[in-house]
N, C-alpha and C positions, 0 to 999 in steps of 0.2 A: 814467386809466377803467379800474373794475376792478369784481368782484365780492364781491358783501359777505354774510356767511351772523353771525346773532346771537340767542344765546339769551339770554334771567335767568327766574331762579329752580330748578325743577330740571330742572337740564340734564343730556337724553342725546350723552354726547359723539358715543359711534360716531355715533347719527344726526347730528350735526353734521357731523360725516365725510364723509356718504356727499354734506351739501347740498351743501357746497362742492366736495365732488369733481364734480357735477353741476354746474357751474359753472368749470369750471379755460379754459373756450374766452373769456371776460370777460378774463383774466385768464394769461397763458402764458407768462408773465415769469419768477413768482415768485407763493410757498407761502406765509401765513404765520399762524402761530394762537397763540389765549392761552386757556387753561383754567384759570380761579377756579373758588371754590365755587357761585358761583351767579353767574355770568358764564358766559359764551363767545362771543371772537371771532375769527371765519374770513375770511381777506381770498386772494382769487386778483388777484398785479397788472398792470398795463396801465403799465410804467413810461414816462410822459411827463416829469415835472415829478421834475428832483433823482434825475434815475436812481442813482445811485449807490449814496444813503445814504437815497432815501426809502418802502424795504422797510418795510409792516406785519403787525402792529396798530403803530402807531409811539404808543412813551410819551416821556410828560413828563422831564423831567430826572432824576427821584429813582423816577420808573419804579414814581410811584402811580395813573397815567393812563391809558390807552391808547384809540385812534384808531382803525377803520377804516374808508373813505371809497370809497363810487363815483362821480368825475366831477370835475368844476374850481371853482373857487374864484377868481371873476376879476380878483376884489379883492385878491387875500391879500398883495397888495406892502400896498396903503394903510393893513392891518390892523395889519400886523405892525409896521410904522412907530412905532404906535403902544403896543409894548409896548416894556418895560422891556428895554433892552439887554444882549445875550448871551444873551434867553430862548430861540430858537430853535435849536436845535440842528442844523439837516439848512432849503433852499432849501422843505420842503413846503409845497404851500397847505393839504394836511390838515392841519398839525402847526403855525399860524395859526388853523385854527377850535378843535381842542384847548385851546389856551393860552386862546382868547377866551372859552371857554364854562368852564373853566376858573375867569376871574377875573370874565368879570360875571356867569356865571350861562348856565342853560339856555335864557334868554329873549333873549342875545344873539344865535344864530341867524339873526334877524330883519337883521343886520349884514350876513349871510354873499350876495355877490352872485353870484353863477355857476349850472352844476346840480350837483345832490349829492344821495346817500341818504346818510349815516351814523351810523355809534356810533359810543360811547362809555362805558368801564364805568374808577372808579376802583375800590385796595383796601377802601375802604369800601364796596362793593355801590351806589354808589349811579349806574342809567345813564344813558343818554340815548338815545331816537331819535328822527331828522329826514331829511327830504325837502323839496327843494329848493316854492319857490312851479307855479311851472308846472307841475312833473314830468316836468320831460324823461327823468329819470333816474328807473329804477323800483325799485320796495320792494311787495316782498306780507309778511302777519304772519299769522300766528294766537292768538288772545288766549283763553290757554288758562287754567284752574282751578289749573292748577298750576305751568307754563310759558308763556312768550310768546316765540312763533318769531320771525325778520325772515329774508329773503332778496331777491336782485335779481329772481328769475326766479320762474316756478312751478313751471319741470321741477325747480327745484331740489328741492320736499317729497317727503316718502316720501308714497306711495300709499296708504296707506290717513291719514296728514294731511288730504289736498285738498281731502275735502270743507268742513276747517274754515277753509282759504282765504279769502281774500278782498284787496283792495288797498288799501292805506293810500295817502291822503288827500297830494295834492299840499298844501302851507305846512302842515306837522301837523311835532310834538314830537311823546314816549312819553316818560316816564319810569314806572320799578317806580311811585313812590308818588302823580302827578296823570294817569297813564294818560294818553289823548290831546286834544292840546288844538289849535286851531290857534293860527299866530306871525303869520301872514301869506295876507291871497288871492287867487290866478291872475292876475286882474286887483284893482290897489286902486280902494278904495271910490269916491275922491275919477275915476276916469277910468269909475267903471258909466253917468253919466248924461250926454247927449247933450252938448257942446259945441253948438250952434246956428252958423251960420253965420254973418259979418256983412258978410260979401260973395260974389257968386255963384262967387270961383274963386280960386285962390290966388295966393299975392305970390314974388313973388323971397325975402324973408324965411323965408317958408315950407318953400321946399324945398330953403334951405340948411337949416334945420334937420333936415327929413327925412336928409337928404345924408349931413351930418356925425356923423347920431348913428348911421348905417352904419356906415360908416366908419369911426368909432371902436372900433365894435364888432367887428368884421371886423382890427381892428388888437388887441386886446386878442385874441380867438380863437387868434391865428395865434403865444400864446407856450406852452413848449415847449420839452425838449432834442431832441427830434426831428421831420423831418419831416412836415411840412403841407402837404398836397392839396385838391383844392377837387368833390365830386362837381358834374360838369357836365353836366344836364339836356339842356340848349338853351334851357330854357325863362327868361322875364324875370328868376327869382328868385336863381336860382344864378348865373344870366351877372351878373348885377347884383356877389353876393359876388365871383365869381371873376375880376372885372376890378378889385375893392377890392386884394385879395387878391394880386394879378399885380401892381396895384403898388406895394406895399409890402414883398413879393417883390425886385424890380426896382432899387426903393429900396436895398436890404441887400444887392446883388451876387449877386441866385438869382434862381431860374425860378421859375414856381411849378408844381405837378405837376396838368392836370388830369385826368378820369375821364370816359369819358362807355358807354352802353349802351342796343343796340338793332337787331334787325331791321337784313339790308345796304337799307339805302338809307331808313330809315326815317325823318319828321318831326325827333323828336330828334335823332337822330342826324348828319345834316345841318346841322342846325342848331346844335348844338355844335362842330363843327366848324368853321364862320366865325367860332364864338364866338374860341375855341381861337386862331386867324389871329391875329384881331384884337389881342387881347391877349400874344400873343407867349406861350401859355404852352410846356410839356413836355405834349402832348400824347396818350393811350390807348386805346383804344377797346374796347369788347368787343364781339362781334358775334353776335346771337344767333339763333336759329334756332326755328323749331317741334318739334328732337327737341330741342335743348335746354331749354327752357322749359316745357316739355311733362316733361321731367323733374327736372327741380326745382323744381314745387309741390309736389309733398308736403314733400318738403323746408323748405316754403322755407312751410305751412302747422306746419309742428313747428314752424318757429326765431323766427318772430312771436307766436306761444303764441296764436294769434287765426282769428275765420275770417270778416270782414267782408270779402264781396270786393272792395272797393278799395285795400284795405290788401295782403289776398293778388297782387292785378295789379301793384300796384308792389312789393312785397314780393318774386318774379321775377327782374327785375330787376335789384334794389339787391341781391339778394345774387348772382348772376352779378359786379355790376360789384365789391363786395366783398372778391366773394375775390383780386379781379387788384390789385384794389387795394391791399390788405393788404400785397401783394407785396415795395412799391414804401416807401410810406410808413404814420404811423401813427396820423394824424390824418386829419379829413377834413372840410372846414366843406362846410353845402346853406343851401337856400335856403327850409327847413324856416316856417312861422309868415306869409312875409308874403299868403298869400292871404285869412287869419284878421282879419290886421290893416290889410286896403287892400284889401277886399271883393274876390277876386279869382274865384270862383265861382259860375259863368253861375248854379244857385240861387238864392246873392245879391237879384237883380237882376227877378227875381219882382218881379208887383205885391203877394204880402204883405208886401216891405220898399218898397214907393214913396215910406213916410215913413220921412225920418228915421234917425228916433228908433228905430224900426223895426229897420233895419238895424242900427241904433251898438248893440244891445242883443243881435241875433244876433249878429255878433262877436266881443262879450264872452262870450257863448252858447259859440260853437266854439272862441276861445281856451282856457272852463274844460272840453274836454273835451279837446282836444287829447294832454294825458296817455296815456290808454287809447282812442288811434285809431294817429296819423302817425307821434308822438313815441315810440312803442311795435315800430311800425316800423323806423325811423327805427334808435333804440336794437341791435333784436335782429339784424336784416338785420348792420350793420356788426359788435359785438360781437361774432358769434358766430365771427368772422374775428380776434379783437381790434385791433377796429380802433377807434380813438374820433373819435363825429359829436360837432361842432357846429353849434348852427343862433343867424349873427348876429341875425337875427329877434328872435329872444325874448330881446335882454339887455332889460333893467331899460329901460335909457334909450328904449331905442328902439320897446318894446311903446308906453310913457309920450309919447310923439313922434306915432306914430302915432291911440293915443285921443285922443286932446286937438287932433287937425285934424277939421273939422265933417265930420259924415255927406255932407254934400249935397257936397263934392268927391270924395267915393268912388260914386256913381251914378254910372251911367252916360247919363246925362240930354244933350241936344244932340248924341247919337254922338260921346263919346268913350268909348275901352275900356275895360274895367275897368283898377281901379290903375295911372289916367290919369297921376294925381299923384306916382305912386312912377315911372311911365317917366323924364316931367320933370326928375326932379329928377339923373333921374343921361343927363340928357340928352352926347353926346361920350365918355359909357364906352364905347356899345359903338353897331356897326354901326344904323346911321336903321331896317334892315328887318325888325331884327335886337329893336328895343327894343320898337316895338309892334308884334313879332309874338302874332296871338291866344294863347291860352290851351293846352295840349291836360293835360291828365290824365295823370303819369305813364306810367304801365300803358300808356295808350292811344297817347302817340305815339311813346313804344319798341316799341313791336309789340303787345305783351304781353296784352294783352288780347282780339282778337281774338282769338288765336292760346288760352288758358283760357277765349271762349262757346263755340266751339268745341268746346273738351272736355267741358266742363259741359254742353252736348245732347247730346253722343254718348251720354257718360255716362248722361244724362236717359233715352233711347231703350234702353241696355241695362237699364236698371235695369225701363222699361215691361215688358219683353219677358220678363225674370228672375221679375215678380212681386213685384220687393222691397220692402219699404216703406224709402218714399222722404224722411216727416215723422218721428223720430225721437218715442221716446215724450214729450221734455221738450219739444219743439218748440223753443222760445224764440225765436215768429216766425219765423222762415227764411220769407225775401221770394225766393227765384228759384234757377234750378236750378242757376246758381253755389255760392248760398251751402250747396244741402243738398249739393252735396258737396264743398264746402272746412272745412261742416259735421263732416259725415259724418270725412273725413281726422282736424280734431284734436278729435274726440272718442277713436277709437282711438289717437292719442298724449294725451288730458287727460284719460281717465274720473276722472269724481268731480269734477274742478274743478267751480264752478257757475260757470254766465256768469254770471248776475245778481251775482255776489258778486265778477268781477274783472274783464271783459269792457268795453269802451266799447258803448254803447246798451242796453247790458243794466245796466249797472255801476251802482249806488244809490249816490248825491254820501260 
């Protein structure tokens, strides 16, 4: 996991250096730069795989091609086995991606399974930039007349360049000759139609497929040469991930570190404590207070580069948690994506989604929006402290398994709770009362939501007394007192950035 900057065309090396410096938090272990006549690659490294030899930009054997990458390629060992013997000089998953593309061409990025944003260049001036299909790893760009710039975060770009910054779409690649091309969809085309139920409920075979796909995904995401922990919110999704990871660690003679945050005696903190006791993890807690939550607000909006209230509410406790977890591990697993796969949000069970086909369409839509919503918050809050987050529920096979289940099985008919099929698949993996515990949004369960809502109300009252203009001139359809407050903070840090080009809910596809 790292931060990258790439430039092609008429390169301003000074600008590129400034951009890379603003991403130092994403890769505090090392800095690497490659400067060619018509290309520039920069890399801030967080060392996870092949710590001693994986420095980037990483070159092929004869130094005619280079790569910088942010993320992890989980199937790199399978891909490496298909390369000629002695091709690889390191165990780096990024080097595997470089050789694959050099051998088979740009379209071969479709074979990469993982989360990534990467840039390559050859001495002949051939360049390539690509982002993973789900958009787990961030990437922004400016496609100018004389040069094209790429970076991992909005903050990387010079203030004068910000109006031209747009989000680089997931599942797309770019070369100087072809421009931008889609190579994969967040949700494959064959999974978009709903698979209607042939029976009223699931059987043991379906539950086994759900369980096996996630167990394998978690095990794959335990890869690396550093310690791996789990963010344990106390909710169902992170608890299941933690239970699988704890068993995996135990079989290898280790103990899984878990991390939880919340106000004293908050629901999330109590539930996480109970899960940790049950799975036998090395558990760490961060106790938040109204004061620490308020103090972190401005910073949280700046770090996640967003002002959506749901994201900000969860970002504040996430930041408090990531700061402490980064002192003990370099990688954490999270439960992101489960609600989008199994219908975990309460609104998904409103009358408008009573038709199973409509529910499935909403699950697909929500998955396609993750890259500039929850995944943006998850990436920024962890990477700000040089901590890599991995999301087992967004593994290709997990997504395929979940979306091939009939949507009827994900409805709350007959009095069953949301995500009942997922819960039943992991019977005996968690305490019964926690396995069937109702869902709370992370920002609410941790206690942060109530504190932040009060801050927004007080801010609105103060603005009214001062006669301040609370709606910004460009407006962007702000929906609440909270969002107005968070927008003002965001605008202070990212003046010039266009929300309709970069942020979820506003961004064009």
